[in-house]
MARLO-624847 format. One record per residue (C-alpha): residue in three letters; x, y, z. Coordinates in steps of 0.1 Angstrom, whole numbers, padded with zeros to 4 digits, always signed. Example, Ala and Ser with C-alpha at 12.3 -4.5 7.8 and 13.67 -1.06 7.14 Angstrom:
% residues 2
Ala+0123-0045+0078;Ser+0137-0011+0071;
This chain:
% residues 618
Met+0447+0297+0182;Ser+0484+0294+0191;Thr+0510+0278+0168;Ile+0516+0251+0195;Lys+0479+0242+0194;Tyr+0480+0240+0156;Ile+0510+0217+0157;Tyr+0494+0195+0184;Ile+0462+0191+0164;Ala+0482+0183+0132;Ile+0501+0156+0151;Leu+0469+0143+0165;Val+0453+0141+0131;Met+0484+0123+0117;Val+0482+0097+0145;Ile+0445+0091+0140;Gln+0450+0088+0102;Ala+0479+0064+0108;Gly+0457+0043+0131;Leu+0429+0043+0105;Ser+0453+0032+0077;Ala+0470+0005+0097;Gln+0444-0017+0113;Ile+0440-0054+0119;Tyr+0404-0063+0112;His+0405-0101+0119;Val+0428-0126+0134;Glu+0413-0161+0133;Pro+0410-0184+0151;Pro+0406-0156+0178;Asn+0423-0178+0204;Trp+0437-0213+0207;Trp+0447-0238+0234;Thr+0478-0254+0248;Gly+0480-0292+0249;Met+0463-0299+0215;Lys+0475-0331+0199;Asn+0483-0313+0167;Gln+0507-0286+0177;Asn+0504-0266+0145;Leu+0481-0235+0141;Gln+0476-0213+0111;Leu+0464-0178+0118;Leu+0445-0158+0092;Val+0454-0122+0096;His+0434-0096+0078;Gly+0445-0060+0080;Asn+0452-0030+0059;Ala+0483-0038+0038;Val+0494-0063+0063;Asn+0515-0082+0038;Glu+0539-0052+0039;Thr+0548-0061+0075;Thr+0569-0088+0092;Pro+0551-0105+0122;Val+0572-0111+0153;Leu+0564-0127+0186;Asn+0583-0136+0217;Tyr+0565-0162+0239;Pro+0580-0193+0254;Gly+0570-0224+0235;Val+0554-0206+0206;Val+0573-0198+0173;Ile+0563-0185+0139;Gln+0575-0212+0115;Asn+0563-0197+0082;Val+0546-0166+0069;His+0525-0169+0037;Glu+0514-0139+0017;Ala+0480-0141+0000;Glu+0471-0126-0034;Ser+0454-0097-0016;Lys+0478-0074+0002;Asn+0455-0073+0031;Tyr+0461-0109+0043;Leu+0489-0129+0059;Phe+0487-0166+0070;Leu+0510-0173+0100;Asp+0521-0209+0107;Leu+0526-0212+0145;Tyr+0541-0241+0163;Ile+0528-0244+0199;Ser+0551-0268+0218;Ser+0541-0290+0247;Thr+0560-0266+0270;Ala+0538-0236+0261;Lys+0517-0223+0290;Pro+0483-0207+0289;Gly+0486-0169+0287;Ala+0486-0139+0264;Phe+0512-0126+0241;Ser+0516-0099+0215;Ile+0522-0103+0178;Phe+0541-0073+0165;Phe+0537-0064+0128;Val+0569-0046+0118;Lys+0577-0025+0088;Glu+0611-0009+0082;Gly+0620-0013+0118;Asp+0588+0002+0132;Thr+0559-0016+0147;Val+0529-0007+0126;Tyr+0505-0024+0149;Thr+0502-0049+0176;His+0477-0077+0182;Asn+0473-0095+0215;Tyr+0467-0132+0213;Thr+0456-0157+0240;Leu+0464-0193+0246;Leu+0439-0210+0269;Gly+0442-0241+0290;Arg+0420-0270+0279;Asp+0391-0280+0300;Gln+0400-0314+0314;Ser+0370-0318+0336;Ala+0355-0343+0313;Pro+0366-0360+0280;Ile+0349-0348+0248;Lys+0326-0376+0236;Gly+0301-0377+0208;Phe+0266-0391+0204;Asn+0259-0428+0198;Ser+0230-0452+0195;Ser+0220-0448+0231;Asp+0211-0412+0224;Val+0180-0396+0209;Ile+0185-0362+0193;Tyr+0160-0334+0195;Leu+0164-0312+0164;Leu+0151-0276+0167;Asn+0151-0243+0149;Pro+0163-0217+0174;Asp+0144-0188+0158;Arg+0112-0208+0161;Phe+0116-0227+0194;Ala+0114-0201+0222;Asn+0120-0164+0228;Gly+0138-0160+0261;Asp+0152-0125+0255;Tyr+0130-0099+0238;Thr+0158-0073+0239;Asn+0177-0089+0210;Asp+0147-0094+0187;Ile+0159-0064+0166;Val+0196-0056+0166;Pro+0208-0023+0152;Gly+0232-0026+0123;Thr+0220-0060+0111;Lys+0207-0060+0075;Glu+0174-0076+0082;Gln+0154-0055+0107;Lys+0121-0072+0103;Leu+0105-0094+0130;Asp+0071-0107+0122;Arg+0057-0140+0136;Lys+0029-0139+0110;Glu+0054-0140+0082;Pro+0068-0175+0077;Met+0101-0164+0062;Ala+0108-0136+0086;Arg+0126-0138+0119;His+0103-0147+0148;Gly+0126-0140+0178;Gly+0136-0173+0192;Asp+0171-0174+0208;Leu+0197-0190+0230;Arg+0180-0179+0262;Gly+0148-0195+0250;Met+0166-0228+0246;Ile+0183-0225+0280;Asn+0150-0218+0297;Asn+0135-0250+0283;Leu+0162-0275+0287;Asp+0142-0291+0316;Tyr+0114-0298+0292;Ile+0137-0315+0266;Ser+0155-0335+0293;Lys+0123-0347+0310;Met+0108-0357+0277;Gly+0136-0382+0275;Phe+0159-0368+0249;Thr+0197-0370+0254;Ala+0210-0346+0228;Ile+0200-0314+0212;Trp+0208-0302+0177;Pro+0200-0266+0170;Thr+0203-0254+0134;Pro+0231-0229+0129;Leu+0235-0201+0155;Leu+0263-0182+0138;Glu+0260-0148+0123;Asn+0238-0147+0092;Asp+0238-0110+0083;Met+0218-0113+0052;Ala+0191-0088+0040;Thr+0163-0114+0040;Tyr+0156-0150+0051;Ser+0183-0148+0077;Tyr+0166-0169+0103;His+0174-0203+0089;Gly+0212-0199+0097;Tyr+0228-0216+0067;Ala+0242-0185+0050;Ile+0269-0179+0076;Thr+0286-0145+0074;Asn+0311-0150+0102;His+0324-0184+0113;Tyr+0335-0171+0147;Lys+0305-0149+0157;Val+0272-0159+0173;Asp+0243-0141+0156;Pro+0235-0113+0180;Arg+0198-0119+0175;Tyr+0203-0153+0192;Gly+0225-0139+0219;Thr+0262-0139+0227;Leu+0291-0164+0227;Gln+0287-0165+0265;Asp+0250-0175+0261;Tyr+0261-0203+0238;Lys+0286-0215+0263;Glu+0259-0213+0290;Leu+0236-0235+0268;Ala+0264-0260+0264;Thr+0272-0261+0301;Lys+0236-0263+0313;Ala+0227-0289+0287;Arg+0256-0312+0299;Glu+0244-0307+0335;Lys+0210-0321+0324;Gly+0225-0350+0305;Leu+0221-0334+0271;Lys+0248-0335+0245;Leu+0250-0304+0223;Ile+0254-0310+0186;Phe+0268-0282+0164;Asp+0253-0277+0129;Ala+0283-0269+0107;Val+0284-0257+0071;Leu+0316-0265+0052;Asn+0303-0261+0017;His+0289-0226+0014;Thr+0286-0192+0032;Gly+0264-0161+0027;Thr+0271-0134+0002;Gly+0272-0110+0032;Tyr+0304-0125+0045;Trp+0330-0099+0055;Trp+0356-0114+0031;Met+0335-0113-0001;Asn+0347-0078-0009;Asp+0384-0087-0004;Leu+0392-0124-0009;Pro+0426-0136+0002;Phe+0429-0156-0031;Lys+0409-0156-0063;Asp+0401-0193-0057;Trp+0390-0188-0020;Ile+0355-0190-0034;Asn+0347-0214-0063;Arg+0337-0197-0096;Val+0335-0163-0080;Asp+0337-0145-0113;Ser+0313-0167-0132;Phe+0284-0178-0110;Glu+0271-0212-0117;Gln+0247-0232-0094;Thr+0256-0267-0085;Asn+0239-0294-0105;His+0231-0314-0073;Arg+0243-0346-0091;Arg+0254-0362-0058;Thr+0260-0396-0076;Val+0292-0382-0094;Asn+0313-0390-0063;Gln+0307-0427-0068;Asp+0299-0429-0105;Met+0328-0445-0124;Tyr+0314-0431-0157;Ala+0308-0395-0145;Ser+0322-0368-0167;Ala+0347-0343-0154;Tyr+0323-0315-0163;Asp+0295-0329-0141;Lys+0320-0336-0112;Ser+0333-0301-0114;Leu+0299-0284-0115;Trp+0287-0305-0086;Ala+0316-0297-0063;Glu+0323-0261-0075;Gly+0288-0247-0082;Trp+0272-0225-0057;Phe+0244-0239-0036;Ser+0223-0209-0044;Pro+0229-0174-0058;Ser+0231-0161-0022;Met+0254-0189-0009;Pro+0289-0188-0024;Asp+0308-0221-0026;Met+0339-0223-0005;Asn+0369-0240-0021;Gly+0382-0267+0002;Arg+0410-0275-0023;Asn+0426-0242-0014;Pro+0450-0253+0015;Tyr+0444-0221+0034;Met+0407-0223+0032;Ala+0409-0260+0042;Asn+0429-0251+0073;Tyr+0405-0223+0081;Leu+0375-0246+0081;Ile+0392-0274+0099;Gln+0404-0252+0127;Asn+0370-0235+0129;Thr+0355-0269+0136;Leu+0381-0277+0163;Trp+0376-0242+0178;Trp+0339-0247+0183;Ile+0343-0283+0197;Glu+0369-0270+0222;Thr+0350-0238+0231;Leu+0316-0255+0237;His+0328-0290+0247;Leu+0305-0303+0220;Gly+0288-0337+0219;Gly+0288-0339+0181;Ile+0288-0322+0147;Arg+0260-0323+0121;Gln+0276-0314+0088;Asp+0253-0297+0063;Thr+0253-0306+0026;Tyr+0279-0334+0030;Gly+0294-0345-0003;Tyr+0291-0311-0020;Ser+0326-0302-0010;Asp+0357-0317-0025;Lys+0359-0352-0012;Gly+0397-0350-0006;Phe+0390-0320+0017;Leu+0362-0338+0034;Lys+0385-0368+0042;Asn+0411-0344+0057;Trp+0385-0325+0077;Ser+0368-0356+0092;Cys+0401-0373+0100;Arg+0417-0342+0115;Val+0387-0339+0139;Met+0387-0375+0148;Glu+0425-0375+0154;Glu+0420-0347+0179;Tyr+0389-0362+0195;Pro+0388-0400+0190;Asp+0355-0405+0209;Phe+0337-0377+0189;Ser+0308-0381+0165;Met+0300-0364+0132;Val+0269-0370+0110;Gly+0269-0360+0074;Glu+0238-0349+0055;Glu+0240-0369+0023;Trp+0204-0364+0011;Ser+0201-0395-0010;Tyr+0174-0422-0009;Asn+0200-0446-0023;Pro+0219-0463+0005;Leu+0248-0470-0019;Ile+0253-0432-0021;Ala+0250-0425+0016;Ser+0272-0455+0027;Tyr+0301-0442+0006;Trp+0309-0416+0032;Gln+0310-0436+0064;Lys+0342-0445+0082;Gly+0353-0481+0073;Lys+0335-0483+0040;Val+0356-0499+0013;Asn+0350-0480-0019;Tyr+0359-0490-0054;Asp+0378-0457-0059;Gly+0398-0460-0027;Asn+0381-0430-0011;Thr+0381-0432+0027;Ser+0366-0412+0054;Cys+0366-0407+0092;Leu+0329-0396+0092;Thr+0312-0417+0119;Thr+0276-0413+0109;Val+0254-0407+0079;Met+0217-0398+0076;Asp+0193-0426+0066;Phe+0172-0408+0041;Ala+0164-0441+0025;Met+0148-0454+0057;Gln+0129-0421+0061;Ser+0113-0425+0027;Ala+0106-0462+0033;Leu+0090-0455+0067;Val+0065-0430+0052;Glu+0057-0450+0022;Gly+0054-0482+0042;Leu+0028-0466+0065;Lys+0009-0448+0038;Lys+0006-0475+0012;Lys-0018-0504+0014;Glu-0006-0538+0022;Gly+0001-0563-0006;Thr+0024-0589-0019;Asn+0047-0566-0039;Leu+0080-0555-0023;Thr+0069-0519-0026;Asp+0036-0525-0008;Gly+0030-0514+0028;Leu+0053-0526+0055;Asn+0074-0544+0029;Asn+0091-0511+0024;Leu+0105-0512+0059;Tyr+0116-0548+0056;Glu+0134-0542+0023;Ser+0150-0510+0035;Leu+0164-0525+0066;Ala+0177-0554+0045;Asn+0200-0530+0027;Asp+0221-0525+0059;Phe+0248-0547+0044;Val+0261-0518+0024;Tyr+0270-0498+0055;Ala+0303-0501+0073;Asp+0285-0496+0106;Pro+0247-0498+0104;Asn+0243-0492+0142;Asn+0258-0457+0137;Ile+0233-0444+0112;Leu+0210-0415+0120;Val+0173-0424+0115;Phe+0145-0399+0114;Gly+0109-0393+0103;Asp+0113-0357+0092;Asn+0135-0327+0096;His+0137-0289+0090;Asp+0138-0293+0052;Met+0108-0316+0046;Asp+0071-0318+0054;Arg+0063-0326+0090;Leu+0059-0363+0098;Tyr+0024-0359+0109;Thr+0016-0341+0076;Gln+0033-0368+0055;Leu+0012-0394+0073;Gly-0021-0377+0065;Lys-0025-0363+0100;Asp-0031-0398+0114;Leu-0022-0400+0151;Glu-0018-0438+0152;Leu+0004-0440+0122;Thr+0025-0412+0137;Lys+0029-0432+0169;Met+0038-0462+0149;Ala+0064-0443+0129;Leu+0081-0429+0161;Thr+0080-0463+0178;Tyr+0098-0478+0148;Leu+0125-0451+0148;Leu+0131-0456+0185;Thr+0134-0494+0184;Ile+0154-0502+0153;Arg+0192-0499+0149;Gly+0207-0465+0147;Ile+0206-0431+0163;Pro+0171-0416+0163;Gln+0165-0379+0157;Ile+0131-0363+0164;Tyr+0121-0329+0151;Tyr+0108-0304+0176;Gly+0070-0302+0177;Thr+0066-0337+0165;Glu+0056-0346+0200;Ile+0026-0322+0197;Leu+0017-0331+0161;Leu+0028-0298+0144;Asp+0020-0300+0107;Asn+0020-0280+0075;Thr-0010-0295+0057;Gly-0019-0275+0027;Phe+0015-0258+0025;His+0037-0285+0009;Lys+0074-0279+0015;Asn+0069-0244+0028;Asp+0101-0240+0049;Gly+0086-0212+0071;Leu+0056-0234+0081;Ile+0077-0266+0085;Arg+0097-0245+0109;Ala+0067-0232+0128;Asp+0068-0216+0163;Phe+0067-0240+0192;Pro+0036-0230+0211;Gly+0045-0216+0245;Gly+0078-0203+0234;Trp+0065-0167+0234;Lys+0050-0150+0264;Glu+0020-0140+0244;Asp+0011-0176+0234;Ala-0023-0189+0245;Val-0012-0225+0240;Asn+0018-0237+0259;Ala+0031-0271+0250;Phe+0059-0269+0275;Lys+0033-0269+0303;Gly+0006-0288+0285;Ile-0018-0259+0284;Gly-0043-0256+0256;Leu-0033-0288+0237;Thr-0059-0309+0220;Ala-0066-0344+0232;Asp-0045-0359+0203;Gln-0016-0336+0210;Lys-0016-0346+0247;Ser-0018-0382+0237;Met+0011-0379+0214;Gln+0033-0360+0239;Ala+0026-0384+0267;Tyr+0032-0414+0245;Leu+0065-0402+0231;Lys+0077-0392+0266;Gln+0070-0427+0279;Leu+0087-0443+0249;Leu+0118-0421+0251;Asn+0123-0428+0288;Trp+0116-0465+0284;Arg+0143-0466+0257;Lys+0168-0450+0281;Ser+0164-0479+0305;Asn+0167-0506+0278;Pro+0202-0506+0264;Val+0194-0536+0243;Ile+0177-0512+0218;Ala+0210-0492+0215;Thr+0235-0521+0214;Gly+0215-0553+0208;Gln+0213-0573+0176;Thr+0184-0572+0152;Met+0163-0600+0136;His+0133-0593+0115;Phe+0107-0614+0098;Ala+0092-0607+0064;Pro+0058-0589+0067;Phe+0027-0611+0065;Asp-0010-0603+0064;Gly-0003-0566+0072;Val+0020-0574+0102;Tyr+0057-0567+0106;Val+0076-0583+0135;Tyr+0112-0576+0145;Phe+0134-0583+0175;Arg+0161-0565+0193;Tyr+0181-0589+0215;Asn+0212-0597+0234;Ala+0223-0625+0258;Asp+0201-0610+0286;Lys+0171-0596+0270;Thr+0147-0601+0240;Ile+0124-0573+0228;Met+0097-0580+0202;Val+0081-0552+0183;Val+0049-0559+0164;Met+0035-0534+0138;Asn+0000-0542+0128;Arg-0011-0521+0098;Asn-0046-0537+0097;Glu-0076-0518+0109;Thr-0087-0548+0129;Asp-0072-0570+0156;Thr-0049-0596+0143;Lys-0040-0630+0157;Ile-0004-0641+0152;Asp+0009-0677+0152;Met+0041-0674+0173;Lys+0056-0706+0158;Arg+0069-0683+0130;Phe+0094-0668+0155;Ala+0106-0700+0172;Glu+0142-0695+0163;Ile+0145-0665+0185;Ile+0118-0671+0211;Gly+0129-0706+0218;Gln+0115-0719+0251;Lys+0103-0685+0263;Thr+0066-0687+0273;Lys+0058-0652+0287;Ala+0057-0617+0274;Glu+0049-0583+0289;Asn+0038-0552+0271;Ala+0067-0528+0277;Leu+0045-0497+0279;Thr+0013-0509+0294;Gly+0026-0537+0317;Glu+0001-0562+0304;Ser+0013-0598+0310;Ile+0008-0625+0284;Thr+0013-0662+0292;Gly+0014-0691+0267;Leu+0031-0677+0236;Ser+0015-0700+0211;Thr-0005-0672+0197;Leu-0006-0634+0202;Thr-0034-0610+0194;Val-0025-0574+0186;Lys-0049-0545+0182;Gly-0056-0531+0148;Lys-0035-0501+0135;Thr-0011-0502+0165;Val+0025-0510+0173;Ser+0033-0530+0204;Ile+0066-0536+0223;Phe+0069-0568+0243;Asn+0096-0580+0267;Val+0098-0617+0259;Asn+0108-0639+0289;
């Protein structure tokens, strides 16, 4: 070999080595937009010894205001100012050391989609909650993705991946829309590159990457677009409190306090009352907010200002990228409450008509109401969170329908009456999310002892009281987990018909039992009736204390009066309508809203046993 060739090879090796030793691994957010109300952007830059460089850019309307070094030499945080004069386009950020450009990163500013304003969900919506891995498999080529830690796919194993994906959801939007739902909430679709149990989605390992076993970012965008075209708002399931141990930054944290208690693992005490408890110890407060959710889910530190910016900007990025119709925030209240205030208010400042619901899993409305926007709290804590989940009502609903009737306030339907009477603790009772079950608890049909009529009664209640109803996928066909109490894998069972090999297809009504068909048809009718009766979403409420196993409540406005009668008795019951004179007034006619049956002369009303009836009172 000639000397020239040796020199050429040596130079080539040096170039390759230089490239390997000087890389940028991550710049996040990966892009941004012109025209945002808040014109500040903080970029996380992760690269080999990047703190030894000076970043430089030259793009009209964009300037680097500050450069912050992290404790790790492999991070920089760049504060950019994007003026109102900045135009969409691409520009280079040069990282310079001793006069030489070590490496270059191309960054893109996009123009905002102005075709329609970003709006959130409200009480006129009904949300369909689904687990993507268990709903429908539309693309079998991504069932196993080389390079991911969990390579197992087994539909017979409850905790393994089953293959549902974004394409499966896209393919079945018609079904969801025609059923009468107006919003969909898939559990997290971001990368969960964990060795086991990765299907559930709550151990995120990259906040900016769709899990390849669900599809691509382009697939996610397609879901959002096609959902909007069918009148469905897309709700993003976000996780501010914790990540997965497989996150790319775990081996090289920017700061020691990027993750709480990273050197001395402790699990959270789950003492959610400490946020409101005026007697709570600092020890309990600290363990609640800083303890990990589980050994595989590190706790992110929202008190670190760079982490706070990272998470806030990530939320804004997904809202803008997908034109979202809402956020469902997991494990709300576990994070530092100062951070939660800043996060929620920053989002609402950018998108005033947006909606966010926080999962505060407490059966005490005093705890849940603490987080809602407009609530006056003793400690001065405020929030911009629009919606909270009504776990108290969920519990009262199940207990109220399962327990026998009696005179005690905890007997039968009294549970519902007493629970609704607690609405005075909420800043905005009409903006509370109500539900019968979700992906973390036994199926509603299971909780109600596999009783079809009680399940219909429960769903009717949820769809006619104040608030924003959420229905869990498969409830419409009576999926249940009887005999396997709180088994996550069976609670999140496959939706029949979502896989090409399924003999039963609930999307097409093939192979369902008589009870399943009855439930599906009933819920479809009820959902679409609700759409055409805005009084349910925006009207006032009046209820009457349960009597003789019957609970009656009204939804009304100046133009319409709806009466709902829940009869818990096994036999037909005659009701003296004088009890309701203050709201019925001179009205003498009623019509069953679902059957069309007309009733004249409203002195008495007979309702069938173990049923719920909806009447238009005229």
